[in-house]
C-alpha positions, 0 to 999 in steps of 0.5 A: 472877621465873621460878617453879620447879616443885616439888621433885617435879615437877623429879624425874626418875623411872627405871623399875627394871630388874626392873620393865621386865623384868617388863612385858616378860615380860607383853607377850610372854606376852599376845601368845602366849597371848593369844587363850587369855585372850580365852577365859578372860575374856570374858563370854558370854550365850549358852545352847545352843540346841536341838539341830538335826540332819541326816539324816546319823547323828552330825552337826549340821546347819549352825550359826548364827553364834551357835551357832558356839562352842568350848569354853573352853580348847579348843585349835585352831580359834576360832568365828570360823574355823568352830568346833570340833565336839567330838563329831566325831573319833577315839580316840588311846591316852594312857598318861599321862592314862588312866585319869583314876582307878583302879577300886579307888580309886573304891568307888561303881562298882557291881559290874556295871561293876567289870572288873578286879575280875571278872577282865578280863585286858586294861587297854588299854581305859582308856587311849583319850582322845577327840581332837576334829578341830581342837581338844583337849577341855579337861582334866577339872578336879575343883576346878573342876567342884565350885566350879561345884557349889557350892550346887547340885543335879545331877541325872541322870535315866534308865536304867542307862546315865545311871547309869554316867555318874553314877557316873563323875562322882563317881569323878572327883570324890570324891577331892577330897572329904574322906572325912568330907565326903561321903556317898551315900544312896539312897531307892527311885528317888533316889540322893543323893551330897553334898559336904557343903563345897560344899553340893552334891548329885549325884544319880541318879533312875532312870526308864528312860522318864522317863515312868511305866512298869511298869519303874520299880522301881529294883530289880526292873525287869526286865519283858519286857512293858513298858508306858508311860503316855502323858502321865505324865511328872509321876509322876517330875518332881515329884521333879526340880523344883528342880535346877540341872543335869539330864542326861537319857537314855532309849533302851535300853528303847525298843527291843523289836524290836516296837511299844510298848504305850502306856496312855492311862489309868491302872495302877489302871484295872480295864480298861486301854486300851492301843494299840501304837505303832512304836518312832519314834512312841512315843520322839517321844511321851515327847520332846514329853512332855519339852520340854513338862515342861521348858518349864514347869518349868525356868527357862533363867536358873537351870537348864542342861538336858542330853540324852545321846544313845543309848548303842550296843551292839555285839551282832554283830561281823559289823557292824565286819568281824569273824567271823559270831556274835561280839560285843563279847567279847575285843574290846580295840581301838576300831574304826578306820573313821571312817565306822562306825555301829552301828544304823539304829534309831540313826539314826531316834531321832537324827532324832526328837530333832532334830525335837522338840527343833528346836521347843523353846523352852527350851535343851537341851544335846544331848550327842551321845556316840552316834558317838564311843562307836560306836568303842568295842567294847572298852570294854563290861563283857563277861563281866567283871561281877558276873551276875545269876544264876548261869551254865548250863554252856551259857553258860560254855562259850560267853562270848559267849552272856551277854557284856554289850555294853551297858553300859561298864567304869568308869574307860573310856568314860563318863569321856569322857562326862563330859569333854564334858559339863564342857566344855559346862558350862565354855562353852555 
């Protein structure tokens, strides 16, 4: 007798037409966007290794295969195709997405950076977006950034330019945090922004040389005769331990126009032993101390370490083809010359960083903002800021004489620095 199959095996299954349409749609989307999905879901076990620099300003030496990585969600060249240098590109005008926030909406901006409040007549400096060659920067996602910071401590360590980047990041994030779930407090050299719902802090620590110096007072630090104490990074470093993400910078305070004074003993010594070093040698000493401190105090499996390169100034308009005797005052458009480089001292300092970081055993991600910022002669605070002291009649009659061509308006250029930081956090 022939055995009959059970009824459930003899039943003919038909695919629902709706399910069939859904499957076809999924296959189509996978075909079109499959490459982006790979970027999103691929697991990465690579930390950005220490920066390797060429002698050409603004360029890195040829990376290894493992270093040829493109930022997550960036559109364009893939790592396999040669990678995309996020720091090489051009500025494009963008009225749709810029500015990323309004000056009046962020109460954390210092009065030294609120250009609109202090009468700047133009707003074009806020409408430029950085466009890397061959790819796009990931769109800054405040919610995702806050999730990345959940339960973590992030620190910006350095001078007032690093503080500007710190405030920029808070301006990018704070509107996504309820008013009663955020706070900002200052304790001497340390400023702490707390996002309570995320159990996260974003902090700034004033240390313009990273090492101990006679300019360490966070309020009263305008010292003309600057002295840095050799081997003293632990004076400040004890406050940095335990951070999950650190962003260092130091440059501006080393540029004195003469040799740097280095203290070999203690500031408490009755007779102080001081030697003078060139800017490059003094800076190299500091970078070696930083790398040594990071290797002894930061676990690369738990902590991301960043170093922001030199922030350029625009004190001589003749350097970009302007009239002699001018500076950033009244400049309203970026420099269009892609070969423009603002300072030979920055080239030599870039070399020093490359030499020292190349030998680091701990990964330090280098945020190379120097070249892209060099184009932005229009983005400085200029005369549109709170002045530290009353201006003389002579100064008022010649705005060029008191224009600040070092610091940057917010919103503005430093928001781009944080977009680059966000990209590197997403995809080391």
